[in-house]
Backbone as CSV, one residue per row, in Angstrom:
resi,resn,N_x,N_y,N_z,CA_x,CA_y,CA_z,C_x,C_y,C_z
1,MET,15.695,10.639,25.457,14.912,10.046,24.387,15.024,8.524,24.471
2,GLN,13.897,7.850,24.361,13.865,6.396,24.459,14.262,5.775,23.126
3,LYS,15.196,4.838,23.193,15.655,4.155,21.985,14.641,3.087,21.590
4,LYS,14.342,3.022,20.310,13.375,2.062,19.802,14.062,0.718,19.576
5,TYR,13.486,-0.333,20.134,14.034,-1.679,19.988,13.673,-2.221,18.611
6,ARG,14.653,-2.743,17.893,14.439,-3.268,16.542,14.754,-4.757,16.528
7,THR,13.780,-5.558,16.168,14.006,-6.996,16.054,14.612,-7.302,14.694
8,LYS,15.127,-8.501,14.573,15.673,-8.954,13.295,14.581,-8.922,12.220
9,THR,13.365,-9.301,12.612,12.237,-9.294,11.676,11.917,-7.883,11.212
10,SER,11.834,-6.935,12.136,11.496,-5.561,11.746,12.611,-4.931,10.917
11,GLN,13.858,-5.265,11.202,14.967,-4.760,10.386,14.881,-5.308,8.965
12,ALA,14.592,-6.604,8.844,14.464,-7.215,7.517,13.261,-6.649,6.777
13,LEU,12.177,-6.375,7.495,10.999,-5.771,6.870,11.342,-4.393,6.316
14,ASN,12.106,-3.611,7.055,12.536,-2.296,6.560,13.408,-2.424,5.318
15,GLU,14.274,-3.430,5.277,15.087,-3.671,4.080,14.198,-4.039,2.899
16,PHE,13.213,-4.900,3.142,12.252,-5.285,2.106,11.546,-4.046,1.560
17,LEU,11.075,-3.178,2.450,10.349,-1.975,2.037,11.227,-1.031,1.231
18,SER,12.502,-0.961,1.568,13.402,-0.057,0.845,13.658,-0.515,-0.587
19,GLU,13.406,-1.790,-0.870,13.629,-2.333,-2.214,12.396,-2.247,-3.112
20,LEU,11.284,-1.767,-2.607,10.020,-1.836,-3.344,9.886,-0.859,-4.505
21,GLU,10.465,0.325,-4.388,10.370,1.344,-5.430,8.922,1.648,-5.817
22,GLY,8.071,1.879,-4.827,6.688,2.262,-5.091,5.738,1.125,-5.402
23,ARG,6.226,-0.081,-5.400,5.384,-1.239,-5.695,4.578,-1.643,-4.456
24,CYS,3.462,-2.287,-4.703,2.615,-2.808,-3.628,3.067,-4.212,-3.264
25,PHE,2.663,-4.648,-2.096,3.020,-5.994,-1.658,1.930,-6.533,-0.754
26,MET,1.974,-7.828,-0.528,1.065,-8.493,0.396,1.904,-9.119,1.506
27,ALA,1.260,-9.498,2.589,1.978,-10.075,3.727,2.762,-11.314,3.324
28,VAL,2.212,-12.101,2.417,2.904,-13.318,1.978,4.221,-12.978,1.267
29,ASP,4.278,-11.828,0.592,5.523,-11.391,-0.053,6.609,-11.135,0.992
30,VAL,6.219,-10.522,2.094,7.163,-10.275,3.190,7.631,-11.601,3.770
31,SER,6.692,-12.522,3.975,7.025,-13.835,4.526,8.033,-14.567,3.639
32,GLU,7.822,-14.526,2.326,8.753,-15.170,1.388,10.123,-14.503,1.431
33,TYR,10.149,-13.177,1.523,11.407,-12.439,1.616,12.178,-12.856,2.871
34,LEU,11.461,-12.940,3.983,12.109,-13.339,5.236,12.649,-14.759,5.147
35,ASP,11.875,-15.659,4.544,12.337,-17.043,4.356,13.628,-17.091,3.543
36,LYS,13.684,-16.302,2.468,14.882,-16.269,1.615,16.105,-15.770,2.377
37,HIS,15.861,-14.964,3.403,16.960,-14.421,4.205,17.124,-15.181,5.525
38,ASP,16.603,-16.413,5.545,16.738,-17.310,6.703,16.235,-16.710,8.011
39,ILE,15.158,-15.930,7.915,14.500,-15.408,9.106,13.159,-16.122,9.196
40,LYS,13.055,-17.010,10.154,11.869,-17.857,10.278,10.870,-17.233,11.250
41,VAL,9.773,-16.747,10.719,8.674,-16.213,11.536,7.362,-16.687,10.932
42,ASN,6.332,-16.743,11.757,5.037,-17.140,11.214,4.322,-15.926,10.622
43,LEU,3.297,-16.195,9.851,2.579,-15.136,9.143,1.916,-14.153,10.113
44,THR,1.518,-14.624,11.277,0.921,-13.740,12.285,1.905,-12.653,12.702
45,THR,3.161,-13.015,12.863,4.200,-12.041,13.219,4.400,-11.032,12.099
46,VAL,4.349,-11.508,10.866,4.467,-10.605,9.714,3.328,-9.588,9.746
47,TYR,2.094,-10.067,9.916,0.943,-9.162,9.981,1.068,-8.178,11.143
48,ARG,1.533,-8.634,12.274,1.689,-7.760,13.438,2.681,-6.631,13.130
49,ASN,3.789,-6.961,12.490,4.777,-5.939,12.119,4.218,-4.973,11.078
50,ILE,3.490,-5.511,10.102,2.882,-4.660,9.073,1.838,-3.737,9.701
51,ASP,0.972,-4.294,10.552,-0.069,-3.489,11.200,0.522,-2.348,12.020
52,LYS,1.645,-2.618,12.667,2.315,-1.573,13.446,2.762,-0.430,12.530
53,LEU,3.305,-0.771,11.367,3.745,0.257,10.420,2.560,1.016,9.824
54,VAL,1.430,0.344,9.648,0.212,1.028,9.186,-0.233,2.031,10.247
55,GLU,-0.272,1.612,11.502,-0.660,2.496,12.608,0.260,3.703,12.719
56,GLU,1.547,3.501,12.457,2.529,4.590,12.541,2.501,5.489,11.310
57,GLY,1.704,5.125,10.295,1.608,5.938,9.089,2.710,5.689,8.082
58,GLU,3.510,4.648,8.294,4.601,4.324,7.374,4.114,3.529,6.168
59,LEU,3.033,2.762,6.352,2.447,1.964,5.274,0.989,2.339,5.099
60,VAL,0.492,2.137,3.884,-0.918,2.340,3.560,-1.501,0.983,3.204
61,ARG,-2.667,0.676,3.757,-3.338,-0.599,3.487,-4.556,-0.331,2.605
62,PHE,-4.781,-1.201,1.613,-5.954,-1.084,0.746,-6.295,-2.450,0.185
63,LYS,-7.503,-2.591,-0.315,-7.938,-3.862,-0.889,-7.110,-4.168,-2.126
64,ALA,-6.664,-5.404,-2.225,-5.903,-5.843,-3.398,-6.832,-5.895,-4.603
65,THR,-6.289,-5.645,-5.783,-7.118,-5.609,-6.989,-7.534,-6.987,-7.459
66,ASN,-6.781,-8.006,-7.116,-7.063,-9.330,-7.662,-7.422,-10.367,-6.601
67,SER,-7.798,-9.920,-5.388,-8.196,-10.873,-4.350,-8.980,-10.139,-3.266
68,ASP,-9.422,-10.891,-2.278,-10.119,-10.292,-1.141,-9.154,-9.874,-0.041
69,SER,-7.876,-10.043,-0.273,-6.848,-9.701,0.710,-6.544,-8.211,0.654
70,TYR,-5.663,-7.809,1.542,-5.171,-6.435,1.527,-3.774,-6.393,0.934
71,SER,-3.509,-5.295,0.243,-2.166,-4.981,-0.227,-1.670,-3.801,0.594
72,TYR,-0.380,-3.601,0.542,0.240,-2.521,1.297,1.239,-1.815,0.398
73,ARG,1.528,-0.579,0.743,2.589,0.160,0.079,3.140,1.174,1.064
74,ARG,4.351,1.615,0.789,4.957,2.646,1.636,4.159,3.935,1.490
75,ALA,3.987,4.643,2.573,3.223,5.892,2.541,3.989,6.975,1.788
76,ASP,5.294,7.021,1.955,6.134,8.004,1.265,5.531,9.408,1.281
77,GLY,5.110,9.848,2.467,4.574,11.200,2.602,3.090,11.320,2.332
78,HIS,2.436,10.254,1.925,0.994,10.277,1.646,0.265,9.552,2.770
79,LYS,0.169,10.192,3.903,-0.424,9.531,5.070,-1.945,9.630,5.091
80,HIS,-2.531,10.383,4.179,-3.986,10.533,4.141,-4.530,9.977,2.837
81,CYS,-4.241,8.716,2.596,-4.630,8.088,1.333,-6.119,7.809,1.230
82,ASP,-6.860,8.028,2.304,-8.300,7.831,2.224,-9.002,9.058,1.652
83,GLU,-8.233,10.081,1.289,-8.803,11.314,0.755,-8.686,11.410,-0.762
84,HIS,-8.073,10.420,-1.399,-7.959,10.458,-2.856,-7.909,9.037,-3.414
85,LEU,-8.113,8.939,-4.707,-8.058,7.647,-5.386,-6.624,7.291,-5.736
86,HIS,-6.447,6.031,-6.075,-5.166,5.528,-6.558,-5.395,4.829,-7.883
87,ILE,-4.361,4.758,-8.669,-4.375,3.984,-9.909,-3.373,2.860,-9.694
88,GLN,-3.837,1.622,-9.904,-2.969,0.476,-9.648,-2.819,-0.375,-10.896
89,CYS,-1.572,-0.743,-11.203,-1.281,-1.623,-12.330,-1.627,-3.058,-11.942
90,LYS,-2.449,-3.696,-12.746,-2.861,-5.074,-12.460,-1.744,-6.074,-12.704
91,LYS,-0.733,-5.676,-13.475,0.348,-6.612,-13.787,1.480,-6.547,-12.760
92,CYS,2.006,-5.357,-12.506,3.172,-5.245,-11.613,2.818,-4.757,-10.211
93,GLY,1.596,-4.248,-10.021,1.174,-3.794,-8.705,1.541,-2.363,-8.356
94,LYS,2.184,-1.644,-9.280,2.560,-0.257,-9.006,1.307,0.541,-8.654
95,LEU,1.428,1.408,-7.661,0.304,2.213,-7.200,0.679,3.683,-7.306
96,VAL,-0.199,4.476,-7.915,0.044,5.900,-8.120,-1.077,6.685,-7.443
97,HIS,-0.727,7.733,-6.734,-1.713,8.616,-6.122,-2.259,9.552,-7.194
98,VAL,-3.585,9.681,-7.267,-4.189,10.622,-8.206,-3.960,12.028,-7.656
99,ASP,-3.448,12.898,-8.498,-3.140,14.278,-8.156,-4.379,14.992,-7.602
100,ASP,-4.180,15.885,-6.634,-5.297,16.594,-5.996,-6.154,17.369,-6.993
101,GLU,-5.523,18.027,-7.951,-6.276,18.808,-8.944,-7.163,17.898,-9.795
102,ILE,-6.603,16.783,-10.242,-7.377,15.814,-11.025,-8.456,15.194,-10.145
103,MET,-8.106,14.896,-8.906,-9.054,14.287,-7.977,-10.272,15.175,-7.771
104,SER,-10.062,16.473,-7.606,-11.196,17.378,-7.385,-12.108,17.429,-8.606
105,LYS,-11.536,17.332,-9.810,-12.353,17.299,-11.032,-13.171,16.014,-11.102
106,ILE,-12.549,14.890,-10.758,-13.258,13.602,-10.770,-14.413,13.630,-9.774
107,VAL,-14.149,14.101,-8.569,-15.180,14.177,-7.531,-16.345,15.031,-8.004
108,GLN,-16.040,16.187,-8.590,-17.090,17.095,-9.054,-17.894,16.484,-10.199
109,MET,-17.223,15.838,-11.152,-17.927,15.217,-12.281,-18.853,14.092,-11.811
110,ILE,-18.400,13.294,-10.882,-19.235,12.200,-10.373,-20.420,12.764,-9.596
111,GLU,-20.174,13.782,-8.817,-21.266,14.424,-8.077,-22.290,15.027,-9.041
112,ASP,-21.819,15.758,-10.051,-22.717,16.412,-11.012,-23.498,15.418,-11.856
113,ASN,-22.842,14.372,-12.330,-23.472,13.444,-13.271,-24.236,12.299,-12.620
114,TYR,-23.832,11.901,-11.417,-24.437,10.717,-10.804,-24.996,10.966,-9.405
115,GLN,-24.818,12.179,-8.881,-25.251,12.525,-7.534,-24.711,11.514,-6.506
116,PHE,-23.437,11.202,-6.669,-22.738,10.282,-5.775,-21.584,11.018,-5.114
117,SER,-21.368,10.752,-3.848,-20.188,11.259,-3.148,-19.192,10.114,-3.035
118,LEU,-17.980,10.360,-3.473,-16.955,9.319,-3.420,-16.440,9.102,-2.003
119,ILE,-16.243,7.847,-1.670,-15.535,7.456,-0.455,-14.266,6.766,-0.948
120,CYS,-13.154,7.419,-0.790,-11.913,6.957,-1.419,-11.145,5.927,-0.603
121,LYS,-11.506,5.727,0.646,-10.785,4.764,1.474,-10.827,3.390,0.813
122,ASP,-9.682,2.760,0.693,-9.539,1.427,0.089,-9.924,1.389,-1.387
123,SER,-9.941,2.533,-2.065,-10.369,2.560,-3.469,-9.196,2.781,-4.410
124,SER,-9.226,2.069,-5.519,-8.234,2.296,-6.566,-8.837,1.928,-7.911
125,LEU,-8.366,2.612,-8.929,-8.731,2.290,-10.298,-7.651,1.371,-10.843
126,CYS,-8.042,0.395,-11.631,-7.085,-0.596,-12.127,-6.830,-0.418,-13.613
127,GLY,-5.639,-0.755,-14.017,-5.248,-0.697,-15.417,-3.837,-1.227,-15.567
128,LEU,-3.176,-0.784,-16.620,-1.788,-1.174,-16.862,-0.929,0.079,-16.937
129,CYS,0.180,0.077,-16.224,1.094,1.215,-16.255,1.845,1.234,-17.593
130,LYS,2.557,2.317,-17.842,3.263,2.459,-19.119,4.311,1.372,-19.322
131,ASP,4.908,0.871,-18.243,5.932,-0.167,-18.365,5.354,-1.544,-18.673
132,CYS,4.080,-1.758,-18.336,3.464,-3.086,-18.504,2.553,-3.190,-19.725
133,ARG,2.300,-2.090,-20.417,1.432,-2.131,-21.600,2.057,-2.904,-22.717
């Protein structure tokens, strides 16, 4: 079995991800975290490491609610996030996967009432979570 090479940057990124507790982040958040831990890398390197984790299914990428940028979150077993909606807190960034049963009802109601088929990739509903209300 081939051993995977881990750079200081990728190790620090994994530490950053382990501290998130389901919260979303942007590449600049990773860059600031690395700076605080005296790991000097440019933003391109941060994006390259993040993109690799997205490709491996470890992270999910979606449009940020408050900008034209992308946000990311740990996949945590949800590697097919383009098949359902998410609910995102506009204050803290917490992202919740909409349950499959609820999702199927939403899809059916939208189809019945508006004759629209949902495309869930990069989609999320915004609001405030119970902790931020």
